VEXNU-272564 format. One record per residue (C-alpha): x, y, z; residue number from 1. Coordinates in nm, 2 decimals. Layout:
// residues N
<atom east="X" north="Y" up="Z" num="NUM"/>
...
END
This chain:
// residues 145
<atom east="0.77" north="0.08" up="0.25" num="1"/>
<atom east="0.60" north="0.30" up="0.01" num="2"/>
<atom east="0.32" north="0.19" up="-0.25" num="3"/>
<atom east="0.19" north="0.45" up="-0.49" num="4"/>
<atom east="-0.13" north="0.37" up="-0.77" num="5"/>
<atom east="-0.14" north="0.68" up="-0.99" num="6"/>
<atom east="-0.45" north="0.74" up="-1.18" num="7"/>
<atom east="-0.42" north="0.98" up="-1.50" num="8"/>
<atom east="-0.82" north="0.90" up="-1.59" num="9"/>
<atom east="-1.02" north="1.21" up="-1.56" num="10"/>
<atom east="-1.12" north="1.29" up="-1.31" num="11"/>
<atom east="-0.80" north="1.14" up="-1.14" num="12"/>
<atom east="-0.92" north="1.21" up="-0.79" num="13"/>
<atom east="-1.24" north="0.92" up="-0.87" num="14"/>
<atom east="-0.96" north="0.69" up="-0.72" num="15"/>
<atom east="-1.02" north="0.77" up="-0.39" num="16"/>
<atom east="-1.37" north="0.65" up="-0.46" num="17"/>
<atom east="-1.23" north="0.33" up="-0.61" num="18"/>
<atom east="-1.06" north="0.29" up="-0.27" num="19"/>
<atom east="-1.24" north="0.41" up="-0.09" num="20"/>
<atom east="-1.07" north="0.69" up="0.09" num="21"/>
<atom east="-1.11" north="1.07" up="0.08" num="22"/>
<atom east="-0.81" north="1.20" up="-0.13" num="23"/>
<atom east="-0.82" north="1.52" up="0.14" num="24"/>
<atom east="-0.75" north="1.34" up="0.43" num="25"/>
<atom east="-0.43" north="1.17" up="0.59" num="26"/>
<atom east="-0.59" north="0.83" up="0.73" num="27"/>
<atom east="-0.34" north="0.68" up="0.99" num="28"/>
<atom east="-0.44" north="0.24" up="1.09" num="29"/>
<atom east="-0.30" north="0.05" up="1.35" num="30"/>
<atom east="-0.17" north="-0.29" up="1.30" num="31"/>
<atom east="-0.03" north="-0.59" up="1.42" num="32"/>
<atom east="0.32" north="-0.51" up="1.36" num="33"/>
<atom east="0.27" north="-0.13" up="1.31" num="34"/>
<atom east="0.08" north="0.16" up="1.18" num="35"/>
<atom east="-0.01" north="0.19" up="0.82" num="36"/>
<atom east="-0.06" north="0.56" up="0.65" num="37"/>
<atom east="-0.24" north="0.62" up="0.34" num="38"/>
<atom east="-0.32" north="0.97" up="0.18" num="39"/>
<atom east="-0.30" north="1.12" up="-0.14" num="40"/>
<atom east="-0.02" north="1.33" up="-0.22" num="41"/>
<atom east="-0.12" north="1.43" up="-0.54" num="42"/>
<atom east="-0.47" north="1.50" up="-0.62" num="43"/>
<atom east="-0.54" north="1.71" up="-0.93" num="44"/>
<atom east="-0.79" north="1.65" up="-1.18" num="45"/>
<atom east="-0.58" north="1.54" up="-1.45" num="46"/>
<atom east="-0.35" north="1.30" up="-1.19" num="47"/>
<atom east="-0.42" north="1.17" up="-0.87" num="48"/>
<atom east="-0.16" north="0.96" up="-0.66" num="49"/>
<atom east="-0.29" north="0.75" up="-0.35" num="50"/>
<atom east="-0.01" north="0.67" up="-0.11" num="51"/>
<atom east="0.01" north="0.40" up="0.17" num="52"/>
<atom east="0.32" north="0.41" up="0.38" num="53"/>
<atom east="0.41" north="0.15" up="0.61" num="54"/>
<atom east="0.56" north="0.21" up="0.93" num="55"/>
<atom east="0.69" north="-0.14" up="1.11" num="56"/>
<atom east="0.68" north="-0.11" up="1.51" num="57"/>
<atom east="1.03" north="-0.36" up="1.56" num="58"/>
<atom east="1.02" north="-0.37" up="1.92" num="59"/>
<atom east="0.65" north="-0.44" up="1.96" num="60"/>
<atom east="0.68" north="-0.73" up="1.71" num="61"/>
<atom east="0.99" north="-0.88" up="1.93" num="62"/>
<atom east="0.75" north="-0.79" up="2.24" num="63"/>
<atom east="0.48" north="-0.94" up="2.10" num="64"/>
<atom east="0.66" north="-1.28" up="1.94" num="65"/>
<atom east="0.49" north="-1.58" up="2.05" num="66"/>
<atom east="0.70" north="-1.90" up="2.09" num="67"/>
<atom east="1.04" north="-2.00" up="2.12" num="68"/>
<atom east="1.34" north="-1.77" up="2.05" num="69"/>
<atom east="1.52" north="-2.04" up="1.90" num="70"/>
<atom east="1.91" north="-1.97" up="1.86" num="71"/>
<atom east="1.89" north="-1.55" up="1.84" num="72"/>
<atom east="2.11" north="-1.35" up="2.01" num="73"/>
<atom east="1.86" north="-1.10" up="2.21" num="74"/>
<atom east="2.01" north="-0.79" up="1.94" num="75"/>
<atom east="1.95" north="-1.00" up="1.62" num="76"/>
<atom east="1.55" north="-0.98" up="1.74" num="77"/>
<atom east="1.56" north="-0.61" up="1.75" num="78"/>
<atom east="1.79" north="-0.53" up="1.49" num="79"/>
<atom east="1.70" north="-0.66" up="1.15" num="80"/>
<atom east="1.57" north="-0.54" up="0.78" num="81"/>
<atom east="1.21" north="-0.59" up="0.83" num="82"/>
<atom east="1.16" north="-0.23" up="0.79" num="83"/>
<atom east="1.35" north="-0.25" up="0.46" num="84"/>
<atom east="1.19" north="-0.48" up="0.27" num="85"/>
<atom east="0.87" north="-0.54" up="0.10" num="86"/>
<atom east="0.72" north="-0.83" up="0.23" num="87"/>
<atom east="0.43" north="-1.01" up="0.35" num="88"/>
<atom east="0.35" north="-0.65" up="0.61" num="89"/>
<atom east="0.26" north="-0.47" up="0.34" num="90"/>
<atom east="0.05" north="-0.75" up="0.16" num="91"/>
<atom east="-0.16" north="-0.76" up="0.53" num="92"/>
<atom east="-0.17" north="-0.40" up="0.48" num="93"/>
<atom east="-0.33" north="-0.36" up="0.17" num="94"/>
<atom east="-0.59" north="-0.65" up="0.20" num="95"/>
<atom east="-0.69" north="-0.47" up="0.55" num="96"/>
<atom east="-0.70" north="-0.08" up="0.40" num="97"/>
<atom east="-0.79" north="-0.20" up="0.07" num="98"/>
<atom east="-1.04" north="-0.49" up="0.08" num="99"/>
<atom east="-1.33" north="-0.30" up="-0.08" num="100"/>
<atom east="-1.10" north="-0.15" up="-0.40" num="101"/>
<atom east="-0.94" north="-0.55" up="-0.47" num="102"/>
<atom east="-1.32" north="-0.71" up="-0.43" num="103"/>
<atom east="-1.40" north="-0.44" up="-0.76" num="104"/>
<atom east="-1.70" north="-0.34" up="-0.55" num="105"/>
<atom east="-1.78" north="-0.01" up="-0.46" num="106"/>
<atom east="-2.16" north="0.09" up="-0.27" num="107"/>
<atom east="-2.17" north="0.49" up="-0.40" num="108"/>
<atom east="-1.96" north="0.45" up="-0.76" num="109"/>
<atom east="-2.01" north="0.04" up="-0.92" num="110"/>
<atom east="-2.00" north="0.20" up="-1.25" num="111"/>
<atom east="-1.70" north="0.35" up="-1.20" num="112"/>
<atom east="-1.53" north="-0.02" up="-0.99" num="113"/>
<atom east="-1.64" north="-0.20" up="-1.36" num="114"/>
<atom east="-1.49" north="0.10" up="-1.60" num="115"/>
<atom east="-1.12" north="-0.01" up="-1.69" num="116"/>
<atom east="-0.85" north="0.28" up="-1.64" num="117"/>
<atom east="-0.51" north="0.26" up="-1.65" num="118"/>
<atom east="-0.30" north="0.27" up="-1.33" num="119"/>
<atom east="0.05" north="0.27" up="-1.21" num="120"/>
<atom east="0.17" north="0.10" up="-0.93" num="121"/>
<atom east="0.49" north="0.13" up="-0.75" num="122"/>
<atom east="0.67" north="-0.02" up="-0.44" num="123"/>
<atom east="0.95" north="0.23" up="-0.37" num="124"/>
<atom east="1.17" north="0.04" up="-0.13" num="125"/>
<atom east="1.19" north="-0.29" up="-0.32" num="126"/>
<atom east="1.56" north="-0.37" up="-0.48" num="127"/>
<atom east="1.57" north="-0.43" up="-0.80" num="128"/>
<atom east="1.87" north="-0.52" up="-1.03" num="129"/>
<atom east="1.71" north="-0.52" up="-1.34" num="130"/>
<atom east="1.67" north="-0.11" up="-1.32" num="131"/>
<atom east="1.39" north="0.10" up="-1.19" num="132"/>
<atom east="1.16" north="0.04" up="-1.46" num="133"/>
<atom east="1.20" north="-0.27" up="-1.43" num="134"/>
<atom east="1.00" north="-0.23" up="-1.11" num="135"/>
<atom east="0.77" north="-0.02" up="-1.19" num="136"/>
<atom east="0.46" north="-0.22" up="-1.30" num="137"/>
<atom east="0.16" north="-0.06" up="-1.53" num="138"/>
<atom east="-0.17" north="-0.16" up="-1.49" num="139"/>
<atom east="-0.28" north="-0.05" up="-1.84" num="140"/>
<atom east="-0.66" north="-0.07" up="-1.83" num="141"/>
<atom east="-0.75" north="-0.30" up="-1.55" num="142"/>
<atom east="-0.91" north="-0.25" up="-1.22" num="143"/>
<atom east="-0.75" north="-0.24" up="-0.90" num="144"/>
<atom east="-0.77" north="-0.63" up="-0.84" num="145"/>
END
């Protein structure tokens, strides 16, 4: 799963201040269900994009599973669509990695967090019958809340 958030408000690299992550660093976070990678593939003054890549580990999820496996066959627990769908896993990763930004707080640049700016958020792996343009979420003139 891949979430990208793009800013075109100059200087667009202020997006790093909003999400409390340094645009020059690739960061990796370990989660109970896999790894999250946060990086900035674009970081120019005119356009900056933050990417949150979620890499699920199906094997550890099955091995760390508590309780009865129900009627699942042994293979069904390992072979599934979890890595290919947007789900609560992405919500958990966003809550953990972007907590301060989603709350609208910024210790060093609160005036920036309070400023409305156009942002575009995309989740790249969601299938949408209405087409790609319908799936793009435009967050015009709002904070990352």
